[in-house]
N, C-alpha and C positions, 0 to 999 in steps of 0.2 A: 212601252211596256217591257218589250223584248230587251231593249237597252238596259233598263233598270235591273231586269234579272240578271243580266251577264255582269253589270258592275257589282251586284251583291256577290255573285259567285267569284269575282275577281277579289273582292274584298276579303272574303272567306279564305281564299287561298293566301292572301298576304297574312292575315291573322294566324293562320295555321303555320306558316314559316316562322313567324315571330314567336310562336309558342314552341316550336321545335328547337330554335336556336340555342336556348340555355342548355338543352340536353346535349347537343353537339358539342357545345363549348366545354362543358364538363367532361366529355370523352377525351378531349384533347387538353387536359389540364396542363400537362407538362410537355417541353419539347423533347427531342430524341437525345439532345446532349446539353449539359450544362449543370452549374451549381446554383442553389438558391437559398436564401434565409428564411426559415418559417416565421420570422418577425416580419418579412416584407422588405427589410433593408438590403441594400447590395453593396454597403460599405461599412467597415468597423475601423474607428480611429484609435490610434496608438499614441498616448500622450508621453513625449519626452520633456524632461526638465527644460523651461525656456532659456535657461542660462546655465552652463557648466564652466565653473572657473578653477583652474589648478594653480597651485603653489609652484612656481617654477623652480624655486630653490629646494623644494622637498620632492625629489624625484620619486614617483610611485614605481612600485615594482611591476614588471611585466606580468600579466595575468591577473592583477588586482581587480576586484569588482569596484567600479565607480558608481553605479546605479542599478538597482533592480526594480522593475516596475510592478504594479499590482498585476493579478492575473485577469486577463481579458477572456471572456467566455461568450461564445454565441453558437446557436444551433444552425445546422444546414443540412441539405439533402441534394444529392447529386444523382445525375441520370446520364447514362451512356449507352450508345447503339453504333458500335463499329464492327463492320463485318470482318470477320477473320481473327478477331481479338476477343477472346472468351472472357477473360478477368483481367482486372487492373486495380490500381489503388488512386485515391484522390492525391493532390499534390498542391503544395504552395510553390509559387513560383515568383521570382523577382522580376519586375518589369522594367522598362526603358528608364522611368524615373528614378530608379535605385542608383543609377550611375552618379546622380547628383549626391546622393547620401554617401555613396562608395568613396567619392573623391573627397568629400569634406571629412569623412572618417579617417582616410589615409593621411590627409594633410595634418590632422591633429593627433595621430598615433593612437586612435581608439578603435576598437572593433564592436560591432553589434552582432550579438548573438541572440537567437530566439529559443525559448525552450517551448516545445510543442507537446502539448497534451501531458505535461508534467514529467516528460522524459529527461531528467537530468543527467543521464547517462550518454545522451546523444543530442548535443546543442546544434542548431542550425546557424552556420554562418553563410549569408548569401553572396559573400565576395569570393569568387573562384580563385583569386590571387593569394588569399590566405590558406595555408595548409588545411586541409579538411573541409574548406568551403565549396559551395556549389550553388549554382543559380537556382535549383529546385530541391524541394524536400518532399519525398513520398512517405505517406504515412496511412495508418489505419487498415482495417482488414480489407482483403481483395473483395471485389464485387462485380457482378455481371453487368446488370443494367440499372439497378436502383439500390442506393446505400441505404434507404430508409433514413428516419431522423437520426442525426448524430450530433455530437457536440465537439467543438473545437476550442481549446484553451491556448493562450500565447502569452508568454512572459518575456519581456525584453531585458537583456543585460547589455551594459555599457562596460567595456573591459580594456585595461590598459594593454597596448600592442607594442609600442615602442617609446623611446624617451624623446622629449622635445627639448632643445636647449636654448631657444631664443624667444623673447616675447612675440604672441602671435593671437590674432583673433580670425576665427572661421565661422562663417554663417551657414546654417544648413536649413534650407526652406522646407515648408510643408510639401510633401510629395505623396503620390500615389504609388507606393513602393512595391507592393505584392499583390498576388491575387489567387484565390482559392480556385483550383480547376478540378474538372471531373477525372482527368488522366493526363499523362504526358504529352498527348496530342491535343489538348483542349484549350490552349491559350486563346484561341479566337472564339471559343464558345461562351456563352453567358456564365459568369462567375461572380464571386464576392470579392470585392476590393478592399484591400488594408492600406490606410493612409497613416502617415506619421506627421506629427506636429512639428513646427519649427523650432530650431534650437540655436544656441550661440555657444562656441567653445572659446574659451580664453585662458592663455598662459601668462600669469603675471609674476613678475620678480618681486621680492620683498622690498627692494629699494624703491618701489613706485611711490610709496607713501610719504607725504610731508604735511606739516600743519603749522599754522601760526595762530596763537591765542593772546588775548589780552594778558599781560604779565601780571598786573594787579587789579584786583576788583575791589575798590575802596569802599568800605562802609563808613556811615556817619558815626560821630561819638555818641555812645549810648547815655541819655540822661534819664534815669528812672528813679522815682520814689515810690512810697507806699500807694500814693494816690495818684501818680502820674505816670503814664506809660507811652508817652508821645513819640518816642523814637523808635518804638518797636511794634509790629515787625517792620522789617526794612527789605526792600526788593531791589537788586541791581542787575540789569541785564549785561551780558557779554557775549562774544563771539568766538567761535572756533572755526578757522578757515582751513578746510581739508582740501588738499591739492595733490596734483602728480608731481613728484619730484623732478625738477628740470635736469638734475645731475644723474638720473637714472638712464642708463644708455639703452639704445636700439629699441625705443618704444613705438616707432612709426607703424609697424604692422599691427600693433594693438591698438592704439589711439586714433588710428586714421579716421578720416570723417565718415559719417553713416553712409552706408550703401542705399540703393535703390528700395530695399525693403526696410520699412521703419525699425524692424527688430535687428537689423544688420548694423548695431551701434555698440560704441564702447560703453559697458555698464559696470560700474564698480560698486557693489554694495559695501557699506561702511558702518562701523560702530565706533562710539567714542567713549572710552573709560575714564574715570576720575579716581585716582589712587591716592588717599592722604598719605602724607609723609611724616606727620607729627605724632604718630602713635596715639590719636585721640579714640576714645570710646565711641562705638557705633551701636545703632539699634539692631535688633535681631533681622530687619528687613534690609539692613545695609543702605538705608536711605537717608540717615541722619547722621551728623558729627556733632559730639558734645564738645563743645569749644573749651580751651584752656587759656588761662592767663600766661603771661610769660614766666611765672613762677611754676608752671606745671600743674596748677590746680584748676579743677572745672569751675567755671564762672557763671553758670546759669543760662548760658546762651547756647543756641543750637543752629546748625547749618544745613540746609537743603539746597539741591539744584534740581530745576525742572527743565524738560526740553521744550521745544517750540510748541508742542501740543498741550503744555502745562502738566505733564507727568512727571512724577519723581524719578530721577536716574538713580541707578546703583552705584555706590562707592566701591572701590576695590576692583579686583581682578574679575574679568567678565566671566560668567557661567556659559558655556557654548556647547554645541553638539559636536559630533565628529567631522562635520563640514565647517566648522567655525562659526556657525550663525548663532548669536546670542539667544539664549532660552531662559526659562523661569524668570528669576529676579532681574535678568539683564535685558529683558525685551525693550524696555523703555530707553536704553543705550543705543538702540539702533538708529542710525542717522540718515540723513538725505544721501542717496548715492551719487556718485559721479556719472552722469548719464549724457554722453556725447558732449562732455566738457571736461576741462582739466582741473577745475576749481569749484568749490560750492561753500557757501557761508552757512554754518550751523548755529542758530540762535539759541542761547540758554539764559536763564535767570537764576541767580543766587539769592536765597532767602535766609535773612538772619532773624531768629525768633527767640522768645523767652521760653526756657524750660521750667514749668511752674514746680516741679519736684526738687529743685535746686535753687537755692537763694542767690541773687545776684552778688557778685564779688567785684569791687572795684579794681581797675588795673587795666593794662595794656593787653590786646587779644590780637592774635592772627593765626592763620593756619596756612600751610602749604599743601596743594594738591597737584599731583603729577597728571597731565592731560596726555592721553594716547588715542591714536586713531588706527584702527585695524580694518582690513578688508576680509571678506569671506566669499 
């Protein structure tokens, strides 16, 4: 009986300790030093374009912006308790991993600047070898022990720093490049890490492109009557072979085999254009050519070309954005890229159809279309 009573007292002491523990933990909710995210995440990821390709024959101007990211925003709260130091500021600090980024950027003649909290008058470049660059960036109001809840915004800029004169491919892996710390002495304290995605830089000469195409796509003789339409429509497949020009010099550093990382690979996005040479009329969407006989009169036939997915390509000069990527009516002209290879076959189909608004006219017909391949 006496043992049972002691056991109950011991159990009561254990329960009391358990009941008191949450109050003790709440009282120690934050350490003496460190930075933390109110969202619970200890890392923020900055996305760089997976591939950046430069036209080697169109040298960009030093200082020209190549890319500006969206604004990344996150909340943070920092604490510090350092005897003898009354006030300080939070800091973004480059880490050891940034050396990988720094070397890749130097090799490609590009610099990475960061806009912190929208301050466009004071970019941060983390490379101390660049004039004005520094490994750390101090910002925000000074504080003693607790910053309270604050917001940090980061925007990335890729800027031309020097000219590259030879074909080149440089791969930059994903890294943990930066850390938000509570003050200049807080590198070893808890903080919020900022990672960067992988990217690939390529300098491509204009002579790189070459293609081969079927010189003639023969259609059958069209035999039509009022009641017989057996020869229309007609569909004839053909190929466009896009490839690296073997006569283009010094491509070894660009087209070298893939590296250990699957993204470290020669990658050349392509577009194929089809430009009519006979002055034929086209529809408003630039997807149909109205054929003519050899005497120059429309004969009631029309021509379309579809890509491997069965979508109509656009005839004529491509519509492209500032980086050369096809947009608007030209998106179906985007072709399979050269990916770790120097040649790829593009499949197309030519469609000959009747135009019901124009009566069929007897005679010989043909058209010439100039085929071009461009990279972007």
